[in-house]
C-alpha positions in Angstrom: -30.1 -90.7 67.3 -27.9 -93.7 66.5 -26.5 -93.9 63.0 -26.1 -97.2 61.0 -23.1 -98.1 63.2 -25.1 -97.6 66.3 -23.1 -94.5 67.4 -25.0 -91.3 68.3 -24.8 -88.5 65.8 -23.8 -85.3 67.6 -25.3 -83.2 64.8 -28.9 -84.5 65.3 -31.0 -82.9 68.0 -33.1 -85.4 69.9 -36.8 -85.4 69.0 -39.8 -87.1 70.4 -43.2 -87.9 68.8 -45.6 -84.9 69.4 -48.4 -87.2 70.6 -46.1 -89.0 73.0 -44.6 -85.7 74.4 -48.2 -84.2 75.0 -49.1 -87.4 76.8 -45.9 -87.5 78.9 -46.4 -83.8 79.8 -49.9 -84.7 81.0 -51.9 -82.5 78.7 -53.9 -85.5 77.7 -55.0 -88.7 79.5 -53.9 -91.0 76.6 -51.7 -90.9 73.5 -54.8 -91.6 71.4 -56.4 -88.3 72.6 -53.3 -86.4 71.9 -53.0 -88.0 68.4 -56.6 -87.2 67.6 -56.0 -83.5 68.4 -52.9 -83.3 66.3 -54.4 -85.2 63.4 -57.5 -82.9 63.4 -55.2 -80.0 62.6 -55.6 -78.2 65.9 -52.0 -78.0 66.8 -49.1 -75.9 65.8 -45.4 -76.1 66.3 -43.6 -72.8 66.0 -46.6 -71.4 64.1 -46.8 -74.2 61.5 -50.0 -76.4 61.5 -49.1 -80.0 62.2 -51.4 -82.9 61.2 -49.1 -85.9 61.9 -49.0 -87.3 65.4 -45.5 -88.6 64.7 -44.0 -85.2 63.9 -40.9 -84.6 66.0 -40.8 -82.1 68.8 -37.7 -80.9 70.7 -36.4 -78.4 73.2 -37.1 -74.8 72.3 -40.2 -75.6 70.1 -43.4 -73.5 70.9 -46.6 -75.5 70.8 -50.1 -74.0 70.4 -53.1 -76.2 70.9 -56.6 -76.3 72.3 -57.2 -78.0 75.6 -60.8 -77.9 76.8 -62.0 -74.3 76.4 -58.4 -72.9 76.5 -55.8 -72.3 73.9 -52.4 -73.4 75.4 -49.2 -71.8 74.3 -46.1 -73.6 75.8 -42.4 -73.9 75.1 -40.8 -77.4 75.3 -38.0 -77.3 77.8 -36.9 -80.9 77.7 -37.9 -84.3 76.5 -39.3 -86.8 79.0 -38.2 -90.4 79.5 -41.5 -91.5 80.9 -45.0 -90.4 82.0 -44.2 -89.5 85.6 -46.0 -87.6 88.3 -47.4 -84.2 87.7 -44.4 -82.3 89.2 -42.1 -84.2 86.8 -44.4 -83.4 83.8 -44.5 -79.7 84.6 -40.8 -79.6 84.4 -40.9 -80.6 80.7 -42.5 -77.2 79.6 -42.8 -73.5 80.3 -46.3 -72.1 80.1 -46.2 -68.9 77.9 -49.8 -68.1 78.6 -50.4 -68.3 82.3 -53.9 -68.5 83.6 -55.4 -65.1 84.2 -57.7 -64.5 87.2 -61.5 -64.6 86.4 -63.2 -61.2 85.8 -65.2 -61.4 89.0 -62.3 -61.9 91.3 -60.8 -58.7 92.8 -57.0 -58.4 92.4 -54.9 -56.9 95.3 -54.1 -53.2 95.1 -50.5 -52.1 94.5 
């Protein structure tokens, strides 16, 4: 972030609005949907409930939120510059709770 003189402050970690990051990472189709989820109190950053869509999120933060019928747990890897294609969006985070196979699907034997 730039200080009053317009020079970047090396002591400040870059942050991005939570609703904007969720939208850029393609978890929601619009920033409004992401903001609604956050403001309803169904989102946590590092275990703390967040109710402001403008709360800052940065690399290393762990987000927990509902998406459809799943609870997503992800770690922010980097901040995005734009809402790009899916491959670019997936590089922004690490999924800490990968999808498990359905109960009726057989798993290969070891």
